[in-house]
N, C-alpha and C positions, 0 to 999 in steps of 0.2 A: 625201138629195137628191130621191129619187123622191117622197117624201111632200110635200116642199116644192113640187115641180112640180105635183102633184095639187092641193094647197091653192091654188096661185095660179090654177089653171084651174077651180076649183070653183064659180065663179059660173054658175048655170044660169038664164038669164033674169033675173027679178027676185028669185029665191030664192038667197040666199047661205048656203052651208054654214058652220056655226060650229065652230071648233076647241075641243077639250076640253083647256084648259090648267089644270093642277093645281098648278103651282109657278112660281117666278120663272125657273127654268131652262127650263121648257116655254115660257114667254112669250118669253124671249130667243131660244131656238132657233127658235121660230115666226117671230119678227121677222126674224131673220137669213135664214131660208129664203125668206120673202116678198121681202125686199130683193134676194136673189140671183136670183130668178126674174122680176124686173121685165123686161118686154120679151120674155119667152119665147114668149108667144102670137104676137106679131108676127114673131119669128124663125121659128117653126114654120110659120106661114101664108105668110110672104114668101119665106123662103130654102129651106125644105124642102117647100113646097107641100102642107102638111097641111090638109085641109079641116076647118073648125071643127065640122062635123057629126060628126066622128070623133075628137074630143078624148078621149073615154072610151077608145077603142081605143089612142090614143097613151099614155095613162096606164097602161093594162093592159100594154102592151109594155114601157114603162119599168120598171114594177115587176117584171115577169118577168125582164127583162134584169138588173136589179139583184140578183136572187137567183141568178144564174148564177155559179159560182165555179170550176168545173173548167177546166183548160186547153183542153179540147175545146170546151166551151160558150163560152168567151171567144173562141176562134178563130172559131167560128160567128157569134157576135154581131158581131165585127169585119167579117166578110164581109157581113153584112146592112147594116151602117153604110156600108160602101164602096159597095154597090149602090144604096142610097138616095141617097147624095151624088152619084153619077153621074146618076141620074134627075132629081134636083132641079136640076142645072145644064144640062139639055137645053132 
């Protein structure tokens, strides 16, 4: 999912990053990921108040969070999410 989010936000000005699809499964997975992330940028900017200038930081945090697997890390990440959701609703 993190890779799909990164891919959906990979447009940088007029330069579009290209995916390296090597099989039909790669193409299908990429298409599903792109479809699932439609509206993500609007959600991040509108609901979570993420500045588009910091999308690379969002993707970095998403990827780092996706790699957290210990119960301690999961609890920590849940706390971060809770504090972000509180600040976004103010």
